[in-house]
C-alpha positions as CSV (number, residue, x, y, z in Angstrom):
1,X,-14.8,9.9,-8.9
2,X,-17.2,8.9,-5.7
3,X,-16.4,5.4,-4.2
4,X,-20.1,3.9,-4.1
5,X,-18.4,0.3,-2.5
6,X,-15.6,-0.8,-1.3
7,X,-14.0,-3.6,-3.6
8,X,-14.3,-7.0,-1.2
9,X,-10.9,-8.7,-1.4
10,X,-9.4,-11.3,-0.2
11,X,-5.1,-11.6,0.4
12,X,-3.9,-15.5,-0.4
13,X,-1.1,-15.8,1.7
14,X,0.8,-13.5,4.1
15,X,4.3,-14.4,3.2
16,X,6.5,-10.6,2.5
17,X,4.2,-9.6,-0.3
18,X,1.0,-10.5,1.5
19,X,1.7,-8.5,4.6
20,X,2.3,-5.2,2.4
21,X,-1.2,-6.3,0.8
22,X,-2.8,-6.3,3.8
23,X,-1.4,-3.1,5.5
24,X,-2.4,-1.8,2.9
25,X,-6.5,-2.9,2.9
26,X,-6.7,-1.9,6.1
27,X,-5.8,1.8,5.5
28,X,-7.5,2.5,2.2
29,X,-11.2,2.6,2.0
30,X,-11.5,1.7,-1.6
31,X,-10.6,-1.3,0.0
32,X,-12.5,-3.8,2.2
33,X,-10.6,-6.9,3.0
34,X,-12.6,-9.9,3.4
35,X,-10.7,-12.4,4.1
36,X,-7.2,-14.0,4.9
37,X,-5.9,-16.9,3.5
38,X,-2.6,-18.6,4.8
39,X,-0.7,-22.1,4.3
40,X,0.6,-22.2,7.4
41,X,-1.5,-23.9,9.7
42,X,0.1,-22.0,12.5
43,X,-0.9,-18.7,11.2
44,X,-4.4,-20.1,11.7
45,X,-6.8,-17.9,13.9
46,X,-4.1,-14.9,14.0
47,X,-5.4,-11.9,13.3
48,X,-4.4,-10.3,9.7
49,X,-3.2,-7.4,11.4
50,X,-0.7,-9.4,13.6
51,X,0.5,-11.4,11.0
52,X,1.0,-8.1,8.8
53,X,3.2,-6.1,11.9
54,X,-0.1,-4.0,12.5
55,X,-2.2,-3.7,15.4
56,X,-5.2,-6.0,15.4
57,X,-8.0,-5.7,12.4
58,X,-10.7,-8.1,13.8
59,X,-10.1,-10.1,10.9
60,X,-8.9,-13.5,11.4
61,X,-6.6,-15.5,8.9
62,X,-8.2,-18.7,7.4
63,X,-7.4,-22.2,5.5
64,X,-10.5,-22.5,4.7
65,X,-10.3,-22.8,0.6
66,X,-14.1,-23.7,0.5
67,X,-15.2,-20.9,3.1
68,X,-13.5,-18.3,0.5
69,X,-14.8,-19.9,-2.7
70,X,-18.4,-19.7,-1.2
71,X,-17.8,-15.9,0.2
72,X,-19.3,-13.1,-1.9
73,X,-16.0,-10.8,-3.0
74,X,-14.7,-8.9,-5.6
75,X,-10.9,-10.0,-6.3
76,X,-8.4,-11.8,-4.6
77,X,-4.7,-11.1,-4.3
78,X,-3.5,-14.0,-5.0
79,X,0.6,-13.7,-3.9
80,X,1.8,-17.4,-2.6
81,X,5.3,-18.7,-3.3
82,X,4.3,-21.3,-6.1
83,X,2.1,-21.1,-9.0
84,X,-1.1,-23.1,-8.8
85,X,-3.4,-22.5,-11.4
86,X,-6.1,-25.0,-10.6
87,X,-6.6,-22.4,-7.3
88,X,-6.7,-19.9,-9.8
89,X,-8.8,-21.7,-12.0
90,X,-11.5,-22.3,-9.2
91,X,-11.3,-18.7,-8.0
92,X,-12.3,-17.2,-10.5
93,X,-14.8,-19.8,-11.5
94,X,-16.4,-19.0,-7.9
95,X,-17.1,-15.4,-9.4
96,X,-13.9,-14.0,-8.3
97,X,-11.2,-11.9,-10.1
98,X,-8.1,-12.9,-9.9
99,X,-4.9,-10.4,-9.8
100,X,-2.2,-12.4,-9.3
101,X,1.9,-12.0,-8.7
102,X,3.2,-15.2,-9.9
103,X,1.1,-14.6,-13.5
104,X,1.3,-15.7,-16.0
105,X,1.3,-12.1,-17.4
106,X,1.5,-12.8,-21.6
107,X,0.3,-14.8,-23.8
108,X,2.9,-16.7,-25.2
109,X,3.4,-19.8,-26.7
110,X,5.4,-21.3,-23.6
111,X,1.6,-20.3,-21.8
112,X,-0.5,-21.1,-23.7
113,X,-2.1,-24.0,-22.1
114,X,-2.4,-22.3,-18.4
115,X,-3.7,-19.2,-20.6
116,X,-6.4,-21.1,-22.1
117,X,-7.6,-22.6,-18.6
118,X,-7.7,-19.2,-17.2
119,X,-9.6,-17.9,-20.0
120,X,-12.4,-20.9,-19.9
121,X,-12.2,-20.1,-16.1
122,X,-13.1,-16.6,-16.6
123,X,-15.7,-17.5,-19.2
124,X,-17.4,-19.6,-16.8
125,X,-17.1,-17.4,-13.5
126,X,-17.5,-13.8,-15.8
127,X,-14.6,-13.1,-14.0
128,X,-10.9,-11.5,-15.3
129,X,-7.6,-12.3,-14.4
130,X,-4.6,-10.1,-14.5
131,X,-0.7,-10.6,-14.1
132,X,0.7,-8.1,-11.4
133,X,4.0,-7.8,-10.2
134,X,7.4,-5.7,-10.5
135,X,9.4,-8.1,-12.6
136,X,8.2,-9.8,-14.6
137,X,4.5,-7.3,-15.0
138,X,5.9,-3.6,-14.5
139,X,9.2,-2.7,-14.9
140,X,10.3,-4.9,-17.5
141,X,7.3,-4.4,-20.0
142,X,5.0,-1.3,-19.1
143,X,7.4,1.0,-18.1
144,X,10.1,0.8,-20.9
145,X,6.7,0.7,-23.5
146,X,5.3,3.8,-22.0
147,X,8.9,5.3,-21.8
148,X,9.4,4.7,-25.7
149,X,6.7,7.1,-26.8
150,X,9.9,9.7,-26.1
151,X,11.9,8.0,-28.7
152,X,12.3,8.4,-32.4
153,X,14.0,5.1,-33.0
154,X,14.5,2.4,-30.7
155,X,17.7,0.3,-31.2
156,X,18.2,-1.8,-28.3
157,X,17.0,-1.7,-24.9
158,X,18.7,-2.8,-21.2
159,X,16.8,-3.5,-18.1
160,X,18.8,-4.0,-15.2
161,X,17.8,-5.5,-12.1
162,X,20.4,-4.9,-9.2
163,X,19.7,-6.5,-5.6
164,X,23.1,-5.6,-3.1
165,X,22.4,-8.7,-0.6
166,X,25.2,-7.3,1.6
167,X,22.9,-3.6,2.1
168,X,19.8,-5.8,1.5
169,X,20.1,-9.1,3.7
170,X,18.3,-12.2,2.8
171,X,17.9,-15.6,4.1
172,X,17.9,-17.0,1.0
173,X,21.8,-15.7,0.0
174,X,23.0,-19.8,0.7
175,X,20.2,-20.5,-1.6
176,X,20.8,-18.6,-4.2
177,X,24.2,-19.9,-4.5
178,X,26.8,-17.0,-3.1
179,X,29.6,-19.2,-0.6
180,X,30.3,-22.2,-4.1
181,X,32.4,-22.6,-6.0
182,X,32.0,-20.8,-9.6
183,X,32.2,-24.2,-11.1
184,X,29.3,-25.7,-8.6
185,X,27.3,-22.7,-9.9
186,X,27.9,-23.3,-13.8
187,X,26.9,-26.3,-12.9
188,X,23.9,-25.5,-11.3
189,X,22.5,-22.6,-11.1
190,X,20.5,-20.3,-8.7
191,X,17.9,-19.5,-11.3
192,X,15.9,-22.3,-12.5
193,X,17.0,-23.1,-16.5
194,X,13.5,-22.1,-17.8
195,X,14.0,-18.8,-15.7
196,X,14.2,-16.8,-19.2
197,X,11.0,-18.0,-20.0
198,X,9.3,-16.7,-17.6
199,X,11.1,-12.9,-18.4
200,X,10.3,-13.3,-21.9
201,X,6.5,-12.6,-21.0
202,X,7.6,-9.2,-20.3
203,X,10.4,-9.3,-23.4
204,X,7.6,-10.8,-25.8
205,X,5.1,-8.1,-24.5
206,X,7.3,-5.4,-25.8
207,X,9.1,-6.7,-28.5
208,X,5.6,-6.9,-30.0
209,X,4.6,-3.7,-28.9
210,X,7.1,-1.8,-30.7
211,X,6.2,-3.9,-34.2
212,X,8.5,-7.1,-34.7
213,X,8.9,-10.9,-33.3
214,X,10.4,-12.3,-30.9
215,X,13.1,-15.0,-32.5
216,X,14.9,-16.1,-29.7
217,X,15.8,-15.7,-26.5
218,X,19.4,-16.5,-25.3
219,X,20.7,-16.9,-21.3
220,X,24.5,-16.6,-20.4
221,X,25.6,-15.7,-16.9
222,X,28.5,-14.2,-15.5
223,X,30.1,-14.5,-12.2
224,X,32.3,-12.3,-9.8
225,X,34.2,-13.8,-6.1
226,X,34.9,-12.8,-2.9
227,X,38.5,-10.9,-2.9
228,X,38.2,-11.9,1.0
229,X,36.0,-13.5,3.7
230,X,32.7,-11.6,3.5
231,X,30.5,-11.3,6.9
232,X,26.6,-10.8,5.7
233,X,25.5,-11.2,9.2
234,X,24.1,-15.1,9.3
235,X,26.8,-16.1,7.3
236,X,30.4,-15.8,5.5
237,X,30.9,-15.5,1.9
238,X,34.0,-17.2,1.8
239,X,37.3,-16.0,-0.4
240,X,37.2,-17.0,-4.0
241,X,33.4,-18.1,-4.1
242,X,30.8,-16.6,-5.9
243,X,30.3,-12.8,-4.8
244,X,28.5,-11.8,-7.8
245,X,26.0,-13.1,-10.3
246,X,24.9,-12.2,-13.5
247,X,22.0,-12.9,-15.4
248,X,21.6,-11.8,-18.9
249,X,18.8,-12.6,-21.0
250,X,18.4,-11.3,-24.7
251,X,15.3,-11.3,-26.8
252,X,16.7,-11.3,-30.8
253,X,14.2,-9.6,-33.4
254,X,15.5,-8.9,-37.3
255,X,18.9,-11.2,-36.2
256,X,19.9,-8.7,-33.8
257,X,19.4,-8.1,-30.1
258,X,16.7,-6.4,-29.0
259,X,15.8,-6.3,-25.0
260,X,18.1,-7.5,-22.7
261,X,17.7,-8.5,-19.7
262,X,20.5,-7.8,-16.2
263,X,20.0,-9.8,-13.2
264,X,22.8,-8.4,-11.1
265,X,23.2,-10.0,-7.2
266,X,25.9,-9.1,-4.9
267,X,27.5,-9.1,-2.2
268,X,28.3,-5.0,-2.3
269,X,31.1,-3.7,-4.7
270,X,33.7,-3.7,-2.8
271,X,35.2,-7.3,-1.5
272,X,33.9,-8.6,-5.3
273,X,36.1,-9.3,-8.4
274,X,35.7,-8.3,-11.3
275,X,32.8,-5.4,-10.2
276,X,29.3,-5.9,-11.6
277,X,27.5,-4.0,-14.0
278,X,25.0,-2.7,-11.6
279,X,25.2,0.0,-9.8
280,X,22.9,0.8,-6.1
281,X,20.0,-1.6,-5.7
282,X,17.0,-1.5,-7.5
283,X,16.3,-0.6,-12.1
284,X,17.3,1.1,-14.4
285,X,16.6,1.0,-18.1
286,X,18.9,2.3,-21.4
287,X,17.7,3.0,-24.2
288,X,19.8,3.6,-26.8
289,X,18.3,5.0,-29.9
290,X,17.7,8.8,-31.4
291,X,17.7,10.2,-28.5
292,X,19.2,7.6,-25.9
293,X,18.3,7.6,-22.8
294,X,18.2,6.3,-19.5
295,X,15.7,6.2,-16.4
296,X,16.8,4.7,-12.5
297,X,14.5,3.6,-9.9
298,X,15.9,3.0,-6.6
299,X,15.0,3.5,-2.7
300,X,16.2,6.8,-1.3
301,X,19.7,6.6,0.3
302,X,19.4,6.6,4.1
303,X,22.1,8.1,5.9
304,X,24.5,5.7,5.6
305,X,24.1,5.6,2.0
306,X,22.6,2.2,1.9
307,X,19.2,2.0,-0.5
308,X,17.2,-0.7,0.6
309,X,15.7,-3.0,-2.4
310,X,11.7,-2.3,-2.8
311,X,11.2,-5.0,-4.8
312,X,8.7,-6.5,-2.4
313,X,6.2,-3.8,-1.7
314,X,6.8,-2.8,-5.3
315,X,5.4,-6.1,-6.1
316,X,2.5,-5.9,-4.1
317,X,1.4,-2.4,-5.4
318,X,1.4,-2.8,-9.0
319,X,-0.8,-5.8,-8.3
320,X,-2.8,-4.1,-5.4
321,X,-3.1,-0.7,-7.3
322,X,-4.6,-2.6,-10.1
323,X,-7.3,-4.4,-8.6
324,X,-10.6,-2.0,-9.3
325,X,-9.5,-1.7,-13.0
326,X,-9.4,-5.2,-13.3
327,X,-12.6,-6.0,-11.6
328,X,-14.5,-4.1,-13.8
329,X,-12.6,-5.6,-16.9
330,X,-14.7,-7.5,-19.2
331,X,-14.1,-11.1,-18.7
332,X,-11.0,-12.6,-19.3
333,X,-7.4,-12.5,-19.1
334,X,-6.4,-9.1,-19.1
335,X,-3.1,-8.3,-19.7
336,X,-1.7,-4.9,-20.2
337,X,-2.4,-4.0,-23.2
338,X,-5.9,-4.8,-22.0
339,X,-6.7,-2.5,-19.2
340,X,-4.9,0.3,-20.6
341,X,-3.8,2.9,-18.3
342,X,-4.8,2.5,-14.8
343,X,-5.8,4.7,-12.2
344,X,-5.0,3.6,-8.8
345,X,-7.5,4.7,-5.7
346,X,-7.7,5.5,-2.7
347,X,-4.1,7.0,-2.5
348,X,-4.5,10.5,-1.5
349,X,-5.7,10.1,2.2
350,X,-4.9,10.9,6.2
């Protein structure tokens, strides 16, 4: 396929995900980065390349929403920390397609109102919206759904997301509840109480694709504690406090578990008891049925044996690579079922 002209794009927000997207837009000839929107006033007027950790690219960041709305661009890659459906609808009505890493991802009853707002905006603007990202949005729905084509019978699908925060330090360690007592964390979990509704968008997509109806989603939490003090660089998780968390969300169909998500956060394995199910940082999908199968997706091991958790670049690229197909799709909210097989463009380049 010969590219007639690049897709003009806007990067909305310059957090970790946004910076990955900027670096890709700057080097892939399929795209032309037309604007970069920032929420931090200190970033306004700075070169987008500087914000993304690459040489200057001659494009200055802005916080002028109206100026972006007035621009003629093909798509906005929307990746702020918090959802803003009103702004997304404004972008759609202004004639810009939107790929959002924070969803919504599926037409579930819980998100009916948001979907209806987006559908109306798409009709008004003649545009399309797609929820991208890694999980939800890719690893918990599209990947297992694709692999079930290899099976004769599916009994249950287990997806485990593991993040080793000792090997992959994060400024959010304390916020996520590490270092608190198990009693405190059970009373006030670090995951919001409606988290399973967010992930159940992927669950429902997978369950319905298998020809069943999602009856219920149940949630539980399993905790581990530190055997001794664990120094993670910017702080210490004290002995006896939480050093491992596993959130388990189960989607039921026909009175049985059909899809189970395990979210494992841990401060290594050596000083945590009991050890959690999750292994190295990454994703593991286990298919119970005929034939039983397993898929592991993780970064390559470094010299010291650690494996980087690549959720940030994966979150960015799962949406970025879908942009051309979303732009070329009919107006409306585009799920994986509507999008079909995405054809990533411009990845093979010198």
